[in-house]
C-alpha positions as CSV (number, residue, x, y, z in Angstrom):
1,M,-126.6,21.4,-45.6
2,K,-124.1,19.1,-43.8
3,L,-125.5,16.9,-41.0
4,E,-123.5,15.9,-38.0
5,V,-123.0,12.2,-38.0
6,D,-120.7,10.3,-35.6
7,G,-119.3,7.0,-37.0
8,F,-121.7,4.5,-38.5
9,G,-124.7,6.8,-38.8
10,D,-124.8,7.3,-35.0
11,F,-126.1,10.6,-33.8
12,S,-125.2,10.2,-30.2
13,T,-122.9,13.3,-29.8
14,S,-125.4,15.6,-31.4
15,L,-128.3,14.1,-29.5
16,K,-126.3,14.4,-26.3
17,R,-125.9,18.2,-27.0
18,I,-129.6,18.5,-27.7
19,R,-130.4,16.8,-24.3
20,C,-128.0,19.2,-22.5
21,K,-129.6,22.1,-24.0
22,K,-133.1,21.0,-23.1
23,K,-132.0,20.1,-19.5
24,F,-130.4,23.6,-19.2
25,F,-133.7,25.2,-20.2
26,W,-135.8,23.2,-17.8
27,V,-133.3,23.9,-14.9
28,M,-133.5,27.6,-15.6
29,F,-137.3,27.4,-15.8
30,L,-137.7,25.5,-12.7
31,L,-135.3,27.8,-10.6
32,Y,-137.4,30.8,-11.3
33,I,-139.5,30.5,-8.0
34,P,-136.6,29.4,-5.8
35,I,-134.4,32.3,-7.0
36,G,-137.2,34.7,-6.4
37,I,-137.7,33.4,-2.9
38,L,-134.0,33.5,-2.2
39,F,-133.4,37.1,-3.5
40,G,-136.7,38.2,-1.7
41,L,-135.3,36.9,1.7
42,I,-131.8,38.3,1.1
43,A,-132.3,41.6,-0.8
44,G,-135.8,42.6,-0.1
45,E,-138.7,43.5,-2.3
46,P,-137.3,46.2,-4.7
47,I,-134.4,44.1,-6.0
48,I,-136.6,41.0,-6.5
49,L,-138.6,42.5,-9.4
50,Y,-135.4,43.2,-11.4
51,V,-133.8,39.8,-10.7
52,L,-137.0,37.9,-11.6
53,F,-137.4,40.1,-14.8
54,F,-133.7,39.4,-15.8
55,W,-134.2,35.7,-15.0
56,M,-137.4,35.5,-17.1
57,M,-135.7,37.2,-20.1
58,L,-132.6,34.9,-19.8
59,T,-134.9,31.9,-19.6
60,T,-136.8,33.1,-22.7
61,L,-133.6,33.6,-24.7
62,I,-132.5,30.1,-23.7
63,G,-135.8,28.8,-24.7
64,V,-135.4,30.3,-28.1
65,W,-131.9,28.9,-28.4
66,V,-133.3,25.4,-27.6
67,M,-136.2,25.9,-30.0
68,K,-133.8,26.6,-32.9
69,T,-131.8,23.5,-32.3
70,K,-131.5,21.5,-35.5
71,C,-132.1,17.7,-35.8
72,P,-128.9,15.9,-36.7
73,R,-130.9,13.5,-39.0
74,C,-133.2,15.7,-41.0
75,G,-131.8,19.2,-40.4
76,E,-135.2,20.7,-39.4
77,R,-135.9,22.2,-36.0
78,F,-136.0,19.4,-33.4
79,F,-138.6,20.9,-30.9
80,S,-140.7,23.1,-33.2
81,K,-142.8,23.1,-36.3
82,S,-144.2,26.0,-38.1
83,Y,-147.2,26.2,-35.6
84,G,-145.3,26.1,-32.3
85,F,-142.8,24.7,-29.8
86,N,-142.9,21.4,-27.9
87,G,-140.3,21.3,-25.1
88,W,-141.8,18.1,-23.7
89,T,-141.0,15.9,-26.8
90,S,-138.5,13.2,-26.8
91,K,-138.3,12.9,-30.5
92,C,-137.9,15.1,-33.5
93,L,-141.2,16.6,-34.7
94,H,-140.3,16.0,-38.3
95,C,-138.4,12.7,-38.7
96,K,-139.2,11.2,-35.3
97,L,-135.5,10.6,-34.3
98,L,-135.6,9.6,-30.6
99,L,-133.8,11.8,-28.2
100,F,-133.2,9.1,-25.5
101,N,-132.1,5.4,-25.6
102,V,-130.4,5.8,-29.0
103,E,-127.1,4.5,-27.6
104,K,-128.6,1.3,-26.2
105,K,-130.3,0.6,-29.6
106,S,-127.2,1.2,-31.6
107,E,-125.2,-1.0,-29.2
108,S,-127.6,-3.8,-29.5
109,S,-127.8,-3.6,-33.3
110,H,-124.0,-3.8,-33.5
111,K,-123.9,-6.8,-31.2
112,K,-126.5,-8.7,-33.5
113,A,-124.4,-8.0,-36.5
């Protein structure tokens, strides 16, 4: 399996992509209630059930897409293990690669060298 590595063992591009996927999922999840209220006010009660069902299914599919994201270091699923999914984590559940502040650490290590 080929792992995506940028430059000198820096995974910043791959981690940026993972962060974007994670943010996209949480935005979709958190917009569920506001979208429901908005469509309830605009279109009325019959349409809201279809819109919210569609939104829930779309958010579920995005969640599965995020859950299947591979870690650039170890190649395992970043947010899940065999027993479940952890969307709150900020590190790989297998190799503990940090999702945030990697760029700052890699820059400081290059300055010391």
